[in-house]
BALOBA-1460 file (C-alpha; in Angstrom, 3 decimals):
// residues 191
<rec num="1" residu="m" x="0.051" y="-0.152" z="0.051"/>
<rec num="2" residu="i" x="1.364" y="3.326" z="-1.207"/>
<rec num="3" residu="f" x="0.415" y="6.417" z="1.365"/>
<rec num="4" residu="e" x="0.198" y="9.938" z="-0.050"/>
<rec num="5" residu="p" x="1.511" y="12.728" z="1.592"/>
<rec num="6" residu="f" x="-1.176" y="14.482" z="3.556"/>
<rec num="7" residu="s" x="-1.398" y="18.184" z="4.567"/>
<rec num="8" residu="s" x="-4.161" y="19.585" z="6.757"/>
<rec num="9" residu="t" x="-5.036" y="22.071" z="4.045"/>
<rec num="10" residu="s" x="-5.545" y="19.091" z="1.419"/>
<rec num="11" residu="d" x="-9.079" y="18.371" z="0.644"/>
<rec num="12" residu="i" x="-9.777" y="14.719" z="0.809"/>
<rec num="13" residu="a" x="-13.390" y="14.990" z="-0.685"/>
<rec num="14" residu="s" x="-11.983" y="16.610" z="-3.694"/>
<rec num="15" residu="r" x="-10.067" y="13.566" z="-4.449"/>
<rec num="16" residu="a" x="-13.063" y="11.273" z="-3.944"/>
<rec num="17" residu="a" x="-15.360" y="13.204" z="-6.427"/>
<rec num="18" residu="p" x="-15.417" y="11.415" z="-9.711"/>
<rec num="19" residu="a" x="-13.937" y="13.293" z="-12.559"/>
<rec num="20" residu="g" x="-16.035" y="15.088" z="-14.780"/>
<rec num="21" residu="t" x="-19.037" y="15.472" z="-12.378"/>
<rec num="22" residu="g" x="-18.545" y="19.211" z="-12.060"/>
<rec num="23" residu="c" x="-18.502" y="18.795" z="-8.395"/>
<rec num="24" residu="r" x="-17.012" y="21.918" z="-6.690"/>
<rec num="25" residu="r" x="-16.857" y="20.442" z="-3.102"/>
<rec num="26" residu="g" x="-13.044" y="20.285" z="-3.333"/>
<rec num="27" residu="a" x="-12.449" y="24.256" z="-3.994"/>
<rec num="28" residu="l" x="-15.525" y="25.085" z="-1.514"/>
<rec num="29" residu="g" x="-14.025" y="22.498" z="1.217"/>
<rec num="30" residu="r" x="-10.367" y="23.942" z="0.984"/>
<rec num="31" residu="t" x="-11.695" y="27.321" z="1.278"/>
<rec num="32" residu="a" x="-13.740" y="26.350" z="4.507"/>
<rec num="33" residu="l" x="-11.103" y="24.651" z="5.920"/>
<rec num="34" residu="a" x="-8.471" y="27.590" z="5.416"/>
<rec num="35" residu="a" x="-10.891" y="29.929" z="6.800"/>
<rec num="36" residu="v" x="-11.411" y="27.845" z="10.008"/>
<rec num="37" residu="l" x="-7.628" y="27.334" z="10.300"/>
<rec num="38" residu="a" x="-7.051" y="30.996" z="9.711"/>
<rec num="39" residu="l" x="-9.486" y="32.400" z="12.428"/>
<rec num="40" residu="p" x="-6.886" y="31.882" z="15.450"/>
<rec num="41" residu="v" x="-4.198" y="33.657" z="13.547"/>
<rec num="42" residu="l" x="-6.582" y="36.645" z="12.312"/>
<rec num="43" residu="a" x="-7.836" y="37.271" z="16.068"/>
<rec num="44" residu="t" x="-4.478" y="37.730" z="17.249"/>
<rec num="45" residu="l" x="-3.761" y="40.170" z="14.446"/>
<rec num="46" residu="m" x="-6.913" y="42.301" z="15.020"/>
<rec num="47" residu="p" x="-6.163" y="45.431" z="16.950"/>
<rec num="48" residu="a" x="-7.100" y="45.746" z="20.511"/>
<rec num="49" residu="p" x="-9.302" y="48.214" z="21.838"/>
<rec num="50" residu="a" x="-6.995" y="51.193" z="22.932"/>
<rec num="51" residu="a" x="-6.403" y="51.687" z="26.407"/>
<rec num="52" residu="a" x="-6.942" y="55.209" z="27.374"/>
<rec num="53" residu="d" x="-5.373" y="55.653" z="30.710"/>
<rec num="54" residu="f" x="-3.000" y="57.881" z="32.491"/>
<rec num="55" residu="r" x="0.022" y="55.997" z="32.828"/>
<rec num="56" residu="l" x="3.573" y="56.871" z="34.541"/>
<rec num="57" residu="c" x="6.660" y="54.868" z="33.738"/>
<rec num="58" residu="n" x="9.654" y="54.970" z="36.070"/>
<rec num="59" residu="r" x="12.822" y="55.007" z="33.998"/>
<rec num="60" residu="s" x="15.170" y="55.637" z="36.773"/>
<rec num="61" residu="s" x="17.336" y="52.940" z="38.512"/>
<rec num="62" residu="s" x="15.346" y="53.424" z="41.631"/>
<rec num="63" residu="r" x="12.027" y="52.638" z="43.525"/>
<rec num="64" residu="v" x="9.706" y="55.748" z="43.436"/>
<rec num="65" residu="g" x="6.658" y="56.933" z="45.117"/>
<rec num="66" residu="i" x="4.218" y="58.925" z="43.173"/>
<rec num="67" residu="a" x="1.517" y="61.284" z="44.365"/>
<rec num="68" residu="l" x="-1.198" y="62.566" z="41.716"/>
<rec num="69" residu="g" x="-3.189" y="65.878" z="41.451"/>
<rec num="70" residu="y" x="-6.278" y="66.220" z="39.382"/>
<rec num="71" residu="k" x="-9.411" y="67.827" z="38.866"/>
<rec num="72" residu="d" x="-12.322" y="65.818" z="40.334"/>
<rec num="73" residu="g" x="-15.571" y="67.447" z="39.240"/>
<rec num="74" residu="n" x="-15.442" y="70.932" z="40.579"/>
<rec num="75" residu="a" x="-12.678" y="70.466" z="43.061"/>
<rec num="76" residu="w" x="-9.082" y="69.240" z="43.257"/>
<rec num="77" residu="s" x="-8.030" y="66.059" z="44.619"/>
<rec num="78" residu="t" x="-4.673" y="64.385" z="45.283"/>
<rec num="79" residu="e" x="-3.996" y="60.766" z="45.512"/>
<rec num="80" residu="g" x="-0.832" y="58.768" z="46.765"/>
<rec num="81" residu="w" x="1.108" y="56.432" z="47.212"/>
<rec num="82" residu="w" x="1.733" y="54.472" z="44.161"/>
<rec num="83" residu="n" x="5.009" y="52.526" z="44.546"/>
<rec num="84" residu="i" x="6.720" y="51.993" z="41.032"/>
<rec num="85" residu="g" x="9.870" y="49.923" z="40.728"/>
<rec num="86" residu="a" x="12.814" y="50.702" z="38.738"/>
<rec num="87" residu="n" x="12.319" y="50.576" z="34.827"/>
<rec num="88" residu="s" x="8.622" y="49.784" z="35.087"/>
<rec num="89" residu="c" x="5.274" y="51.266" z="34.407"/>
<rec num="90" residu="e" x="1.783" y="51.660" z="36.442"/>
<rec num="91" residu="t" x="-1.601" y="52.967" z="35.521"/>
<rec num="92" residu="l" x="-2.654" y="55.559" z="37.911"/>
<rec num="93" residu="l" x="-5.966" y="56.635" z="36.208"/>
<rec num="94" residu="r" x="-8.078" y="53.987" z="34.205"/>
<rec num="95" residu="g" x="-10.235" y="55.338" z="31.362"/>
<rec num="96" residu="d" x="-10.416" y="58.348" z="28.894"/>
<rec num="97" residu="l" x="-8.789" y="61.332" z="30.501"/>
<rec num="98" residu="v" x="-11.443" y="64.276" z="31.347"/>
<rec num="99" residu="a" x="-8.731" y="67.048" z="32.030"/>
<rec num="100" residu="r" x="-6.072" y="68.606" z="30.186"/>
<rec num="101" residu="f" x="-3.695" y="69.145" z="33.140"/>
<rec num="102" residu="y" x="-2.668" y="66.683" z="35.671"/>
<rec num="103" residu="y" x="-0.100" y="67.070" z="38.300"/>
<rec num="104" residu="v" x="2.787" y="64.598" z="39.463"/>
<rec num="105" residu="y" x="4.823" y="64.546" z="42.525"/>
<rec num="106" residu="a" x="7.705" y="61.808" z="42.733"/>
<rec num="107" residu="i" x="9.937" y="60.718" z="45.436"/>
<rec num="108" residu="d" x="13.162" y="58.454" z="45.025"/>
<rec num="109" residu="y" x="13.070" y="56.023" z="47.997"/>
<rec num="110" residu="d" x="16.505" y="54.837" z="47.130"/>
<rec num="111" residu="l" x="18.748" y="57.508" z="45.991"/>
<rec num="112" residu="g" x="16.731" y="60.447" z="47.674"/>
<rec num="113" residu="g" x="15.717" y="63.439" z="45.773"/>
<rec num="114" residu="e" x="12.056" y="64.307" z="44.064"/>
<rec num="115" residu="w" x="10.685" y="65.281" z="40.898"/>
<rec num="116" residu="s" x="8.578" y="68.352" z="41.883"/>
<rec num="117" residu="g" x="7.283" y="71.731" z="40.805"/>
<rec num="118" residu="k" x="5.624" y="74.898" z="41.626"/>
<rec num="119" residu="a" x="1.777" y="73.581" z="41.967"/>
<rec num="120" residu="f" x="1.325" y="73.079" z="45.562"/>
<rec num="121" residu="m" x="-1.122" y="70.711" z="46.630"/>
<rec num="122" residu="c" x="-1.954" y="68.516" z="49.719"/>
<rec num="123" residu="t" x="-0.094" y="65.201" z="50.587"/>
<rec num="124" residu="r" x="0.704" y="63.030" z="53.359"/>
<rec num="125" residu="e" x="3.232" y="60.347" z="54.470"/>
<rec num="126" residu="k" x="0.663" y="57.566" z="54.263"/>
<rec num="127" residu="e" x="-1.601" y="56.357" z="51.630"/>
<rec num="128" residu="f" x="-4.338" y="59.232" z="51.032"/>
<rec num="129" residu="t" x="-6.881" y="60.637" z="49.010"/>
<rec num="130" residu="i" x="-7.633" y="64.541" z="49.809"/>
<rec num="131" residu="r" x="-10.192" y="66.598" z="48.293"/>
<rec num="132" residu="g" x="-9.348" y="70.494" z="48.142"/>
<rec num="133" residu="i" x="-5.855" y="72.100" z="47.621"/>
<rec num="134" residu="q" x="-6.080" y="74.800" z="50.068"/>
<rec num="135" residu="d" x="-5.080" y="75.481" z="53.693"/>
<rec num="136" residu="c" x="-3.025" y="71.902" z="53.487"/>
<rec num="137" residu="l" x="-1.020" y="72.521" z="56.670"/>
<rec num="138" residu="a" x="-4.138" y="74.086" z="58.489"/>
<rec num="139" residu="r" x="-5.853" y="70.757" z="57.654"/>
<rec num="140" residu="g" x="-3.129" y="68.518" z="58.837"/>
<rec num="141" residu="f" x="-1.519" y="67.684" z="55.527"/>
<rec num="142" residu="d" x="1.873" y="68.344" z="53.912"/>
<rec num="143" residu="r" x="2.215" y="71.219" z="51.294"/>
<rec num="144" residu="t" x="3.955" y="69.510" z="48.614"/>
<rec num="145" residu="g" x="4.999" y="71.329" z="45.021"/>
<rec num="146" residu="f" x="3.800" y="69.125" z="42.138"/>
<rec num="147" residu="f" x="4.981" y="69.323" z="38.249"/>
<rec num="148" residu="e" x="2.297" y="70.073" z="35.760"/>
<rec num="149" residu="v" x="1.656" y="67.557" z="32.841"/>
<rec num="150" residu="d" x="-0.145" y="69.233" z="29.832"/>
<rec num="151" residu="t" x="-1.969" y="66.170" z="27.951"/>
<rec num="152" residu="h" x="-2.951" y="68.560" z="25.236"/>
<rec num="153" residu="e" x="-6.613" y="66.855" z="25.687"/>
<rec num="154" residu="q" x="-5.345" y="63.525" z="24.728"/>
<rec num="155" residu="k" x="-7.526" y="60.739" z="25.674"/>
<rec num="156" residu="s" x="-4.438" y="58.837" z="26.969"/>
<rec num="157" residu="w" x="-1.074" y="60.052" z="28.384"/>
<rec num="158" residu="t" x="2.361" y="58.484" z="29.656"/>
<rec num="159" residu="v" x="4.764" y="60.331" z="31.789"/>
<rec num="160" residu="q" x="8.306" y="59.051" z="31.828"/>
<rec num="161" residu="l" x="10.340" y="59.918" z="34.880"/>
<rec num="162" residu="t" x="14.158" y="59.670" z="33.873"/>
<rec num="163" residu="e" x="17.117" y="60.320" z="35.713"/>
<rec num="164" residu="s" x="19.270" y="63.556" z="35.011"/>
<rec num="165" residu="k" x="20.928" y="66.178" z="36.631"/>
<rec num="166" residu="t" x="18.125" y="68.142" z="37.443"/>
<rec num="167" residu="s" x="15.873" y="65.070" z="38.193"/>
<rec num="168" residu="q" x="13.071" y="66.421" z="35.709"/>
<rec num="169" residu="a" x="10.378" y="64.323" z="34.103"/>
<rec num="170" residu="e" x="9.649" y="64.001" z="30.574"/>
<rec num="171" residu="a" x="6.052" y="63.755" z="29.368"/>
<rec num="172" residu="g" x="4.478" y="62.070" z="26.129"/>
<rec num="173" residu="t" x="1.460" y="60.445" z="24.792"/>
<rec num="174" residu="g" x="0.884" y="56.631" z="25.738"/>
<rec num="175" residu="l" x="1.371" y="55.777" z="22.031"/>
<rec num="176" residu="p" x="3.395" y="52.694" z="21.502"/>
<rec num="177" residu="a" x="5.355" y="53.901" z="18.537"/>
<rec num="178" residu="g" x="7.318" y="56.723" z="20.450"/>
<rec num="179" residu="g" x="5.525" y="60.188" z="20.512"/>
<rec num="180" residu="l" x="7.373" y="61.634" z="23.390"/>
<rec num="181" residu="a" x="7.415" y="65.309" z="23.852"/>
<rec num="182" residu="p" x="10.054" y="66.363" z="26.058"/>
<rec num="183" residu="l" x="9.356" y="69.321" z="28.346"/>
<rec num="184" residu="p" x="10.949" y="72.689" z="27.779"/>
<rec num="185" residu="p" x="14.465" y="73.050" z="28.999"/>
<rec num="186" residu="m" x="14.715" y="74.426" z="32.579"/>
<rec num="187" residu="p" x="15.840" y="77.940" z="32.811"/>
<rec num="188" residu="p" x="19.405" y="78.519" z="33.784"/>
<rec num="189" residu="p" x="19.897" y="79.096" z="37.509"/>
<rec num="190" residu="r" x="19.953" y="82.820" z="38.776"/>
<rec num="191" residu="p" x="23.112" y="83.872" z="40.446"/>
């Protein structure tokens, strides 16, 4: 007995149809079988729904703590702390961004130092969610300087914390193909 090579894409039914009968089962069977076999491959190639989030990536060699300030309805809120390991990312807010400006404060747990700015908001040492940014000290909170992140009204955004001489952050869209827009250079120090 001689065996014919067999492929999972060949059609046994077409070989069994008598010649000249005009039977198209072979072509139809091959098409149906190819479509069934291609479904898992096509499913992995289909684009996933875009995740619209506010993310922060720690591109430093240290663990960092993150506090976030944002507009919550008519009032400002601050939340913290997210602990993010070296060279890793974390989603801080899930869903489409609803504001143009967000504010971030980060502290380097391992080497000291911080990423801060001139937008003062309330924080505390332990985990927190604080509504309002006025009278932080009088309300028993710390008054902390956050740096501003301008999302340009995008639906998602990723902030990149990088190590540099001035420990400043870079901000960019969360698009996977780059799209990082660096912050303007810091002004020279005053003498």
